[in-house]
C-alpha positions in Angstrom: 0.0 0.0 0.0 1.1 3.3 -1.0 1.9 5.7 1.9 -0.6 8.6 2.5 2.7 10.8 2.5 3.5 10.1 -1.3 -0.2 10.0 -2.5 -0.3 13.6 -1.3 3.2 14.4 -2.7 2.3 13.0 -6.3 -1.0 14.7 -6.1 0.3 18.3 -5.6 3.2 17.3 -8.4 0.9 16.5 -10.6 -1.2 19.9 -10.1 2.1 22.0 -10.4 2.6 20.1 -13.5 -0.8 21.2 -15.2 -0.5 24.8 -13.5 3.0 24.9 -15.6 1.5 23.5 -18.7 -1.5 25.9 -18.8 1.0 29.0 -18.4 2.3 28.2 -22.3 -1.4 27.6 -23.6 -2.5 30.4 -25.9 -4.0 33.6 -23.9 -7.0 34.0 -25.9 -8.8 31.3 -28.3 -11.6 32.3 -30.5 -13.6 29.1 -31.9 -16.0 29.3 -34.6 -18.4 26.5 -36.1 -18.8 26.5 -39.6 -21.7 28.2 -41.6 -24.7 26.3 -42.4 -24.6 23.4 -45.2 -27.8 22.1 -46.9 -27.1 18.8 -44.7 -27.7 21.1 -41.8 -30.8 22.3 -43.3 -32.1 18.6 -44.1 -30.9 17.2 -40.8 -28.6 14.7 -42.5 -25.5 13.4 -40.6 -22.3 15.0 -42.4 -19.1 13.5 -40.5 -16.4 14.0 -42.7 -18.3 14.1 -45.9 -17.1 17.0 -48.4 -20.1 19.5 -48.1 -20.2 22.8 -49.2 -21.6 25.8 -47.4 -25.4 26.7 -49.0 -26.4 30.4 -49.3 -27.4 30.9 -45.8 -24.2 29.5 -44.7 -22.1 31.7 -46.9 -24.0 34.8 -45.4 -23.4 33.5 -42.0 -19.8 33.2 -42.4 -19.7 36.6 -43.7 -21.5 37.8 -40.9 -19.2 35.9 -38.4 -16.2 37.8 -40.3 -17.5 40.8 -39.9 -18.1 40.4 -36.0 -14.4 39.5 -35.9 -12.9 42.2 -38.2 -11.7 44.4 -35.1 -9.8 41.5 -33.5 -6.0 40.5 -33.9 -5.1 36.7 -34.2 -1.6 35.2 -34.4 -2.8 32.4 -36.1 -6.2 31.2 -38.1 -6.4 27.4 -37.7 -9.3 25.6 -39.6 -10.4 22.0 -40.1 -9.6 20.9 -44.1 -13.0 20.0 -44.8 -14.9 22.3 -47.4 -17.3 23.8 -45.0 -15.1 24.8 -42.4 -12.5 26.2 -45.5 -15.1 28.1 -46.8 -16.3 29.7 -43.6 -12.4 30.3 -42.3 -11.9 31.4 -46.1 -14.5 34.6 -45.3 -13.0 35.2 -41.9 -9.2 35.4 -43.5 -10.3 37.6 -46.4 -11.6 40.1 -43.8 -8.9 39.7 -41.1 -6.1 39.6 -44.2 -4.8 36.4 -42.7 -3.7 32.9 -44.1 -5.8 29.8 -43.1 -3.4 26.6 -41.6 -5.2 23.7 -42.7 -5.6 21.0 -39.7 -7.1 17.7 -40.3 -7.2 16.9 -36.7 -9.9 19.6 -36.4 -12.6 17.1 -38.8 -15.6 16.2 -37.3 -16.2 12.6 -36.2 -16.1 10.0 -39.2 -19.5 8.5 -39.3 -18.7 5.9 -42.2 -21.6 4.5 -43.7 -24.0 6.8 -41.6 -22.7 9.7 -43.3 -25.5 11.5 -45.7 -28.4 9.6 -43.8 -31.3 11.6 -41.9 -30.8 12.2 -38.1 -33.7 10.0 -37.3 -32.7 7.2 -39.0 -29.2 7.2 -37.7 -30.2 7.6 -34.3 -33.0 4.5 -34.6 -29.6 2.2 -35.8 -27.5 3.4 -33.0 -30.6 3.2 -30.4 -30.7 7.0 -29.4 -33.9 8.8 -28.5 -34.8 10.8 -32.2 -35.9 13.8 -30.2 -32.3 14.4 -29.3 -30.4 17.2 -31.2 -28.1 16.1 -34.1 -24.9 16.7 -31.7 -26.1 14.0 -29.2 -24.8 11.4 -31.7 -22.1 11.0 -29.1 -24.7 9.2 -26.6 -25.0 6.0 -28.5 -23.3 3.0 -26.6 -20.1 2.1 -28.0 -19.2 -1.2 -28.7 -16.9 -3.0 -31.6 -19.7 -4.2 -33.3 -21.2 -0.8 -33.9 -17.5 0.5 -35.0 -17.2 -2.4 -37.3 -20.9 -2.7 -38.8 -21.1 1.2 -39.8 -17.5 2.2 -39.9 -17.7 4.7 -37.2 -14.3 6.4 -35.7 -14.1 5.4 -32.3 -14.7 7.8 -29.6 -11.1 7.2 -28.1 -9.5 8.0 -31.7 -11.4 11.1 -31.8 -10.4 12.4 -28.5 -7.1 11.3 -29.1 -6.4 13.6 -32.0 -7.9 16.4 -30.5 -5.9 15.7 -27.2 -2.6 15.6 -29.7 -4.1 19.0 -31.5 -4.4 20.6 -28.0 -0.6 19.6 -27.1 0.4 21.0 -30.4 -0.7 24.6 -29.9 0.6 24.6 -26.8 3.7 24.1 -27.9 3.6 26.2 -31.1 1.5 29.1 -30.0 2.6 30.1 -26.5 0.8 33.1 -25.0 -0.5 33.8 -28.4 -4.1 34.4 -29.8 -5.9 31.9 -31.9 -8.8 31.5 -34.2 -10.0 28.2 -34.6 -13.0 27.0 -37.1 -14.1 23.3 -36.7 -17.3 21.7 -36.3 -19.8 21.3 -33.2 -19.0 17.6 -32.0 -15.4 18.5 -32.5 -15.4 21.8 -30.6 -17.1 20.1 -27.8 -14.2 17.5 -27.3 -12.0 20.8 -27.7 -13.5 22.3 -24.9 -12.9 19.3 -22.6 -9.8 19.4 -23.5 -9.1 23.0 -22.6 -10.2 22.1 -19.2 -14.1 22.1 -19.5 -14.8 19.3 -18.1 -19.0 19.3 -17.3 -20.3 17.1 -19.6 -23.8 18.1 -18.9 -22.6 21.6 -19.8 -21.1 20.8 -23.3 -24.2 18.7 -23.7 -26.4 21.7 -23.6 -23.9 24.3 -24.7 -25.5 25.9 -28.1 -23.1 26.0 -30.7 -25.3 27.2 -33.9 -23.9 27.5 -37.5 -21.2 30.4 -37.6 -21.3 30.9 -33.7 -18.0 32.3 -32.0 -17.0 31.1 -28.7 -14.1 33.3 -27.1 -12.0 32.0 -24.4 -10.0 33.9 -22.3 -7.0 32.5 -19.5 -7.9 33.7 -16.1 -5.7 32.4 -13.8 -5.2 28.6 -14.0 -8.1 28.2 -16.3 -10.0 29.3 -19.6 -13.3 31.1 -18.9 -15.7 31.9 -21.7 -15.7 35.6 -22.5 -18.0 35.8 -25.2 -20.6 33.3 -26.7 -22.3 35.1 -30.0 -24.8 33.1 -31.7 -25.7 33.3 -35.2 -29.4 34.0 -34.9 -30.4 36.5 -37.4 -31.3 33.6 -40.0 -33.4 31.9 -37.7 -31.1 28.9 -37.2 
């Protein structure tokens, strides 16, 4: 049995390590979800399909770019899927920035379920059809479902996003970052940025082209700003 003093010492050491790691994280992170696509409008599951913004989504991206026009960022990082790159392009044009394409920021791959209606997918996975689309995370993970539908394993997705957070810690110490990604990915990203309350993440409204601004406060990030792109009624 490990002595209590050793356990306490290890706990204190781990806390110190976490504080030191956080001290070199970007000082501000602004996260944007991509604009609307026809798949969003029709409640079709997108996953990693090559889907572009629809006309409403383009206007949403332009509006979001306008909201960010007076802010200064050291880097603009985006998922490499078309809907995020198109959103990032509108922002990049307004801020006169280059886009850094980051495959780690992709949405979770849903295999053969991509392109199917949300209700059909939820029925196949045993999820209440009344849940919102991002609640696809609620299905009970097992190897049979992964093999049958070729869905990216939750642990694999978490691993790539955790690696992304480690990468930005090393590359963007105390910088200001702008990130464009997807609803599900953003929730996991927030988790690895310190927001561990899964009920909070489950209920957090992340509408198309919405903005979440995080700022370092002491030893954690706080949500400084949450702008929902509501003018389109989405």
